[in-house]
C-alpha positions as CSV (number, residue, x, y, z in Angstrom):
1,X,150.4,138.0,218.0
2,X,148.5,135.0,216.8
3,X,146.5,134.9,220.1
4,X,145.7,138.7,219.7
5,X,144.1,137.9,216.4
6,X,142.3,134.9,217.8
7,X,144.3,132.3,215.8
8,X,144.8,129.2,217.9
9,X,146.2,125.9,217.2
10,X,149.3,123.7,217.5
11,X,152.7,124.2,216.1
12,X,153.2,126.7,213.2
13,X,155.7,127.3,210.5
14,X,156.8,130.7,209.3
15,X,158.9,132.1,206.5
16,X,160.0,135.7,205.8
17,X,158.6,137.2,202.6
18,X,160.3,139.8,200.4
19,X,159.3,143.4,201.2
20,X,160.4,147.0,200.7
21,X,159.9,149.0,203.9
22,X,158.2,146.4,206.2
23,X,158.8,142.9,207.3
24,X,156.3,140.3,206.2
25,X,156.0,136.8,207.4
26,X,154.0,133.9,206.0
27,X,152.6,131.8,208.9
28,X,151.1,128.4,208.3
29,X,149.1,126.8,211.1
30,X,146.9,123.8,210.8
31,X,146.5,124.1,207.0
32,X,145.7,127.8,207.1
33,X,148.1,130.4,205.8
34,X,148.4,134.0,207.2
35,X,150.6,136.9,206.3
36,X,151.8,139.0,209.3
37,X,153.0,142.4,208.4
38,X,155.4,144.3,210.7
39,X,155.3,147.8,209.4
40,X,158.2,150.3,209.9
41,X,156.6,153.1,211.8
42,X,159.7,155.3,211.3
43,X,158.9,155.8,207.6
44,X,156.0,157.7,206.1
45,X,154.8,154.4,204.6
46,X,154.4,153.0,208.1
47,X,151.7,155.5,209.3
48,X,148.5,154.2,210.8
49,X,146.6,156.1,208.1
50,X,148.5,154.2,205.4
51,X,147.8,150.9,207.0
52,X,144.1,151.7,207.3
53,X,144.1,152.7,203.6
54,X,145.7,149.3,202.7
55,X,142.9,147.6,204.6
56,X,140.3,149.6,202.8
57,X,141.8,148.8,199.4
58,X,141.8,145.1,200.2
59,X,138.1,145.3,201.3
60,X,137.2,147.1,198.1
61,X,139.0,144.6,195.9
62,X,137.2,141.7,197.8
63,X,133.8,143.5,197.3
64,X,134.5,143.5,193.6
65,X,135.0,139.7,193.7
66,X,138.8,139.6,193.4
67,X,140.6,136.8,195.3
68,X,142.4,138.8,197.9
69,X,143.2,137.8,201.5
70,X,141.0,138.7,204.4
71,X,142.3,141.3,206.9
72,X,142.1,139.7,210.3
73,X,140.9,141.8,213.2
74,X,141.2,141.4,216.9
75,X,138.2,140.9,219.2
76,X,138.2,144.7,219.5
77,X,138.1,145.2,215.7
78,X,141.7,146.3,215.2
79,X,143.8,145.1,212.4
80,X,147.0,146.4,214.0
81,X,148.9,145.1,217.0
């Protein structure tokens, strides 16, 4: 998954984060921290449209100057794996 999103480096650490419908992992690699979200596609909250809406909300908050994380994209521009 890290290679898909063009994140390279040495050893990494991960820890599971609390979540409701999905599984979320905090991945730390060479001083950078990432959150990997494994959505539950069997629930309505796991639809591709909902994931895209979450990405759009994050982008809008960032445009307004709020300190929110970046959404990483693959070389093809996808934020999903």
